[in-house]
C-alpha positions in Angstrom: -34.0 -215.8 -31.6 -30.0 -215.3 -30.6 -29.6 -212.3 -28.4 -25.9 -211.7 -29.8 -26.9 -210.0 -33.0 -25.5 -207.0 -33.9 -27.8 -204.0 -35.7 -26.8 -204.6 -39.1 -26.6 -200.8 -40.5 -23.3 -200.2 -38.9 -21.6 -198.9 -41.8 -23.1 -195.6 -42.7 -24.4 -195.7 -46.5 -27.3 -195.1 -48.7 -29.4 -197.8 -49.4 -30.3 -198.5 -52.7 -31.7 -194.6 -53.3 -33.2 -194.5 -50.1 -30.5 -192.1 -49.3 -32.4 -189.9 -46.0 -31.6 -193.3 -44.0 -28.3 -193.5 -42.4 -28.9 -196.0 -39.8 -26.2 -195.7 -37.3 -25.8 -196.4 -33.7 -23.5 -194.8 -31.6 -23.4 -197.2 -29.2 -22.1 -200.3 -31.6 -18.9 -201.9 -32.5 -17.1 -199.9 -35.2 -18.0 -201.3 -39.2 -13.9 -202.0 -38.6 -14.7 -204.0 -35.6 -17.2 -206.3 -37.1 -15.8 -206.7 -39.8 -12.5 -207.8 -39.1 -13.9 -210.2 -36.1 -15.0 -213.5 -36.5 -18.0 -212.8 -34.2 -18.8 -209.8 -35.7 -19.1 -211.6 -39.0 -21.2 -214.3 -37.1 -22.9 -211.3 -35.5 -24.1 -209.7 -38.9 -25.5 -213.8 -39.9 -28.0 -213.3 -37.0 -28.7 -210.1 -38.1 -29.8 -211.1 -41.4 -32.3 -213.2 -40.1 -33.6 -210.8 -37.7 -34.1 -207.6 -39.7 -36.0 -210.1 -42.0 -38.0 -211.6 -39.6 -38.3 -209.3 -36.5 -40.6 -206.5 -35.8 -43.4 -204.8 -36.8 -41.4 -203.0 -39.5 -39.6 -206.7 -40.6 -40.0 -207.5 -44.4 -42.0 -211.0 -43.2 -44.9 -208.9 -41.1 -45.0 -206.6 -44.2 -45.3 -209.5 -46.8 -47.4 -211.7 -45.5 -50.1 -208.9 -44.5 -49.4 -207.2 -48.0 -49.9 -210.0 -50.2 -52.9 -211.4 -47.8 -54.9 -208.1 -48.2 -53.9 -208.2 -51.9 -54.9 -211.5 -52.7 -58.0 -211.2 -50.7 -56.8 -214.1 -48.0 -57.0 -211.1 -45.5 -59.4 -208.7 -44.8 -59.4 -205.2 -42.6 -61.2 -205.2 -39.4 -61.2 -201.7 -38.9 -60.9 -199.7 -42.0 -59.4 -197.4 -39.5 -56.1 -198.7 -40.4 -55.7 -196.6 -43.9 -52.1 -198.4 -45.4 -53.8 -202.0 -44.5 -57.8 -200.9 -46.5 -55.9 -199.3 -49.4 -54.2 -202.3 -50.0 -57.3 -204.5 -49.7 -59.0 -201.7 -51.9 -56.0 -201.9 -54.2 -56.0 -200.1 -57.6 -55.2 -196.6 -57.5 -55.7 -196.3 -53.8 -52.7 -197.8 -53.2 -50.8 -195.2 -53.2 -46.3 -194.3 -52.9 -46.9 -193.7 -49.3 -48.0 -197.1 -48.0 -46.1 -198.1 -44.5 -46.3 -201.7 -45.7 -45.0 -201.4 -49.6 -42.0 -199.4 -48.3 -40.9 -201.9 -45.4 -40.7 -204.5 -48.0 -39.0 -202.1 -50.5 -36.5 -200.6 -47.7 -35.8 -203.9 -45.4 -34.9 -206.3 -48.4 -32.9 -203.5 -49.5 -31.2 -203.6 -46.4 -30.6 -207.0 -46.1 -29.6 -207.2 -49.8 -27.0 -204.5 -48.7 -25.7 -206.4 -45.4 -25.9 -209.5 -47.2 -23.3 -207.9 -49.9 -20.8 -206.5 -47.1 -20.7 -210.2 -45.5 -19.7 -211.8 -49.3 -17.1 -208.6 -49.5 -15.3 -209.3 -45.8 -15.6 -213.8 -45.5 -12.2 -214.0 -46.0 -11.6 -212.0 -42.9 -12.7 -215.8 -41.2 -9.7 -218.1 -41.2 -11.7 -221.4 -41.0 -13.1 -222.6 -44.4 -15.8 -224.1 -42.6 -17.2 -221.2 -40.9 -16.1 -218.7 -43.7 -18.0 -220.8 -46.3 -21.3 -221.2 -44.1 -21.3 -217.4 -43.6 -20.7 -217.0 -47.5 -23.7 -219.1 -48.1 -25.9 -217.5 -45.7 -25.2 -214.0 -47.2 -26.1 -215.4 -50.6 -29.2 -216.9 -49.6 -30.8 -213.8 -47.9 -29.4 -211.8 -50.5 -31.4 -213.9 -52.7 -34.5 -214.1 -50.3 -34.2 -210.4 -50.3 -33.9 -209.9 -54.4 -36.4 -212.6 -54.8 -39.1 -211.0 -52.7 -38.6 -207.5 -54.0 -39.3 -209.3 -57.6 -42.7 -210.5 -56.4 -43.9 -207.2 -55.3 -42.6 -205.0 -58.2 -41.4 -204.8 -62.3 -38.4 -203.7 -61.2 -36.0 -204.1 -59.0 -32.3 -202.8 -58.0 -30.1 -205.5 -57.4 -26.8 -204.2 -57.1 -26.2 -202.2 -53.8 -25.1 -198.8 -53.4 -23.0 -197.0 -50.8 -23.0 -193.2 -49.7 -20.2 -192.3 -51.7 -21.8 -193.5 -55.0 -24.9 -191.5 -53.8 -22.4 -187.9 -53.4 -21.2 -188.8 -56.6 -24.4 -189.0 -58.4 -24.1 -192.9 -59.1 -27.6 -194.0 -58.4 -29.2 -197.4 -57.8 -30.5 -199.0 -61.6 -33.1 -201.3 -62.0 -33.7 -204.7 -63.9 -37.0 -206.1 -64.5 -38.1 -208.8 -62.1 -37.4 -211.5 -64.5 -33.7 -210.7 -64.9 -33.2 -210.0 -60.7 -35.0 -213.6 -60.2 -32.3 -214.9 -62.7 -29.9 -213.0 -60.2 -31.2 -214.6 -57.1 -30.8 -217.9 -59.1 -27.3 -217.4 -59.9 -26.3 -216.4 -56.2 -28.2 -219.7 -54.6 -26.3 -221.7 -57.2 -23.3 -220.6 -56.4 -23.9 -221.4 -52.5 -25.9 -224.5 -53.6 -22.4 -225.3 -54.9 -20.2 -224.8 -51.9 -22.3 -227.6 -50.0 -21.1 -226.3 -46.7 -21.3 -228.6 -43.4 -21.8 -225.6 -40.4 -18.7 -225.5 -38.0 -19.3 -226.3 -34.4 -18.7 -222.3 -34.2 -21.3 -220.9 -36.5 -24.1 -223.5 -34.9 -22.9 -221.9 -31.6 -23.2 -218.7 -32.4 -25.9 -218.3 -35.5 -27.5 -221.6 -34.4 -29.4 -224.3 -36.4 -32.7 -222.8 -37.3 -32.1 -222.8 -40.9 -31.1 -226.1 -42.4 -28.7 -224.4 -44.9 -28.4 -226.6 -48.0 -32.1 -227.8 -47.8 -32.9 -223.7 -47.7 -31.2 -223.0 -50.8 -32.5 -226.0 -52.7 -35.8 -225.0 -51.5 -35.2 -221.1 -52.7 -33.5 -222.4 -55.9 -37.1 -224.5 -56.4 -39.0 -221.5 -56.1 -37.5 -219.1 -58.1 -36.8 -222.0 -61.1 -40.6 -222.2 -60.5 -41.4 -218.6 -60.9 -38.9 -218.1 -64.1 -40.8 -220.5 -65.6 -37.3 -223.4 -65.6 -39.3 -226.6 -64.8 -36.6 -229.0 -65.5 -34.7 -226.9 -62.9 -37.3 -226.4 -60.4 -37.9 -230.4 -60.5 -34.3 -231.3 -59.8 -33.6 -228.4 -56.6 -37.4 -229.3 -55.3 -36.8 -233.1 -55.2 -33.4 -232.4 -53.3 -35.3 -230.9 -50.5 -35.6 -233.5 -47.5 -39.3 -232.8 -47.0 -38.9 -234.2 -43.1 -36.0 -230.9 -42.4 -37.4 -227.8 -41.0 -35.9 -224.5 -41.2 -37.7 -221.7 -39.3 -37.4 -218.0 -37.9 -37.4 -218.6 -34.7 -39.2 -216.3 -31.8 -39.5 -215.9 -28.4 -40.7 -213.6 -25.5 -38.2 -210.6 -26.9 -37.9 -211.5 -30.3 -42.0 -211.9 -31.0 -43.9 -213.4 -34.3 -44.6 -209.8 -35.9 -47.7 -211.3 -37.3 -49.2 -212.4 -34.0 -48.0 -209.6 -31.8 -48.5 -207.0 -34.5 -52.1 -207.7 -35.9 -53.6 -211.3 -34.5 -53.2 -210.7 -31.1 -55.9 -208.3 -30.7 -59.1 -208.4 -32.8 -58.9 -204.9 -34.2 -56.2 -205.0 -37.2 -56.8 -207.8 -39.8 -58.4 -211.4 -39.5 -58.5 -214.7 -42.1 -61.5 -214.9 -44.6 -63.6 -217.7 -44.4 -62.0 -220.7 -46.8 -59.1 -218.8 -47.1 -61.3 -216.5 -49.8 -61.2 -218.7 -52.3 -65.2 -219.6 -53.7 -66.5 -221.4 -56.4 -64.6 -223.8 -58.1 -61.4 -223.0 -56.1 -63.4 -223.6 -53.2 -61.8 -226.0 -50.3 -63.4 -229.4 -49.4 -65.2 -229.1 -46.2 -63.2 -231.6 -45.0 -59.9 -230.5 -45.9 -57.8 -230.4 -42.5 -55.6 -227.7 -43.5 -58.8 -225.0 -42.8 -59.0 -226.0 -39.4 -54.7 -226.0 -39.3 -54.9 -222.5 -40.5 -58.1 -221.0 -39.6 -59.2 -222.3 -36.6 -61.4 -225.0 -34.5 -64.8 -223.6 -36.1 -63.8 -222.0 -39.1 -67.8 -221.9 -40.6 -68.7 -219.9 -37.6 -65.3 -218.4 -35.6 -62.6 -217.7 -38.4 -59.5 -216.7 -36.5 -55.9 -217.1 -38.1 -54.4 -219.9 -36.3 -51.5 -221.7 -38.4 -47.7 -220.1 -37.2 -49.5 -217.5 -35.8 -51.2 -218.4 -32.6 -48.5 -216.7 -30.2 -45.8 -214.8 -29.5 -43.5 -217.4 -29.7 -44.6 -219.6 -32.8 -42.3 -220.0 -35.6 -42.3 -219.0 -39.0 -41.2 -221.7 -41.5 -38.7 -220.7 -44.1 -40.4 -222.6 -46.9 -42.7 -225.4 -46.7 -42.5 -228.6 -47.5 -46.1 -228.9 -49.5 -44.3 -226.3 -51.7 -41.9 -228.2 -52.9 -44.4 -230.8 -54.0 -46.5 -228.9 -55.4 -43.8 -226.9 -57.8 -43.0 -230.6 -59.2 -46.3 -231.3 -59.3 -46.6 -227.5 -61.5 -43.6 -228.4 -63.4 -45.1 -231.7 -64.3 -48.1 -230.4 -65.4 -46.3 -227.4 -67.8 -44.2 -230.2 -69.1 -47.4 -231.9 -70.4 -46.6 -234.8 -67.8 -49.9 -234.9 -66.3 -49.7 -238.5 -64.8 -46.4 -237.3 -62.9 -47.7 -234.3 -61.8 -51.1 -235.8 -60.3 -48.8 -238.2 -58.5 -47.1 -235.3 -56.7 -50.1 -233.3 -56.3 -51.8 -236.4 -54.7 -48.6 -236.4 -52.1 -50.3 -233.0 -50.9 -54.2 -234.3 -50.8 -53.6 -237.1 -49.0 -50.4 -236.1 -47.1 -51.0 -236.7 -43.0 -47.4 -236.8 -41.7 -46.5 -233.2 -42.6 -43.4 -231.8 -40.3 -45.4 -228.7 -39.3 -48.7 -230.2 -38.9 -50.0 -228.9 -42.5 -51.8 -232.3 -43.4 -55.1 -231.7 -46.0 -55.9 -235.7 -45.3 -58.2 -235.6 -48.2 -58.8 -238.7 -50.9 -56.1 -238.5 -54.4 -57.3 -236.2 -57.0 -60.0 -237.4 -59.4 -60.5 -234.9 -61.6 -60.0 -234.5 -65.1 -56.7 -235.7 -66.5 -55.8 -232.2 -68.3 -52.9 -229.5 -67.9 -55.4 -227.3 -67.3 -57.9 -228.6 -64.8 -54.5 -230.2 -63.1 -53.2 -227.3 -63.1 -56.4 -225.6 -61.7 -56.1 -227.7 -59.0 -52.7 -226.9 -58.1 -53.4 -223.8 -58.2 -56.1 -223.9 -55.5 -53.5 -226.4 -53.5 -51.4 -223.7 -53.1 -53.9 -221.2 -52.0 -54.3 -223.4 -49.0 -51.1 -225.2 -48.2 -49.1 -221.8 -48.6 -51.6 -219.8 -46.7 -49.9 -216.7 -45.3 -46.4 -217.2 -47.1 -46.8 -214.4 -49.2 -46.7 -216.1 -52.3 -49.9 -215.8 -53.5 -50.0 -212.6 -55.8 -46.9 -213.9 -57.3 -49.2 -217.7 -58.1 -52.3 -215.4 -59.1 -50.6 -213.9 -61.7 -48.1 -217.3 -63.0 -51.2 -218.8 -63.1 -53.1 -216.2 -64.9 -55.7 -215.5 -62.5 -57.9 -212.6 -63.2 -56.4 -209.6 -62.9 -56.6 -206.5 -60.9 -58.9 -205.1 -60.0 -60.7 -208.0 -59.6 -62.2 -210.3 -56.4 -58.8 -212.3 -56.8 -56.2 -209.6 -56.5 -56.3 -205.9 -56.2 -52.9 -205.3 -57.4 -50.9 -207.0 -60.0 -47.8 -204.9 -58.7 -46.9 -202.1 -56.0 -45.6 -198.3 -57.0 -42.6 -197.9 -56.3 -42.2 -196.4 -52.5 -42.1 -192.2 -52.3 -38.6 -192.2 -50.7 -36.9 -194.0 -53.3 -38.8 -191.9 -56.0 -37.7 -188.4 -54.3 -34.0 -189.9 -53.8 -33.1 -192.3 -57.1 -34.0 -190.6 -60.4 -33.9 -193.9 -61.8 -37.0 -194.9 -60.5 -39.1 -196.2 -63.3 -42.1 -195.2 -63.4 -45.2 -196.6 -61.0 -47.4 -199.8 -63.3 -51.1 -198.5 -63.5 -52.5 -200.9 -61.2 
């Protein structure tokens, strides 16, 4: 992660109703300096990446951990970790004070707010290539923030609010998650239409860790899939270069938060044997992804590996296998079973994945029915996309047993207490 980032919350504001958080840094540049400076705005782009991905309170750490507990991918080693234990238990045990739920909520709202600030001030950059790339990144992260919230909450605020709004009694409003996903899609479509080529200045200040046009299409494919737009999901996933990488990069100062916070010790959480999958969902013992994600001898010594082995392991922005499985699912839901199996086989027989996530199995030989193929697709999403934070959404979309069950402990999360205490528009919590 570049060391030049600026702390994002340089402008005093109340974020989407969570009004007790006024994030000021007396040593930072003033908001006017940042917003009227090319370097300042480029620094904010770096800050968006960092805010989402670095630290024990980051969205990535909270999302991976919460999703893993709720969907039984992970288990709590020490039940003294009360917030993790309540996610694992789920149902009514999970309350509005849970720090993981709060961190998903607050950090996504911060990323949303700061992305909008970039969008509103991009005209201060005179170079068109740089300005368009900043605009594309701002749309990308705004969409990612909204889309991530929609994976965990029934309703989502999509518009940002300022301190002036709060003082005037104008509180953030909420929309159903399906509408929020459509908002994320609109943002991504607008950015994709720019078809940007990052300038040398942008690359020197922000880096090339994210292949912006591929990342935009990957997120479009993900959210089209979530809302059931099969044709658009097929189109977007087909545009992603599967050999290209987009990553959140870490170093000894900006460390991989999942490894550093939970896996560096043996006292927080760990992976579950066979990804927590049993019965008809259990993986083939020969599946190469078991070793990749769960250790050299997972039958006797499960230890999360994959993208969480060290402080400096990069975390993918998306995985190539997700694009293949989106295409397989879209074809299956359209009733094009032969085409669905063709895409599924690309995952099952894969040996050249850009990140090394290779099943190295035989082609699918099960029943050629939509029901059977969709079950196999879900199973492979659970394995291929292990610890990506996507399983709770998948579990609901594929109609898996609802909470509380052996497969997931909640359907949606309650709204954090700080939002409820400061925003009268906060919806009622879901029962489970």
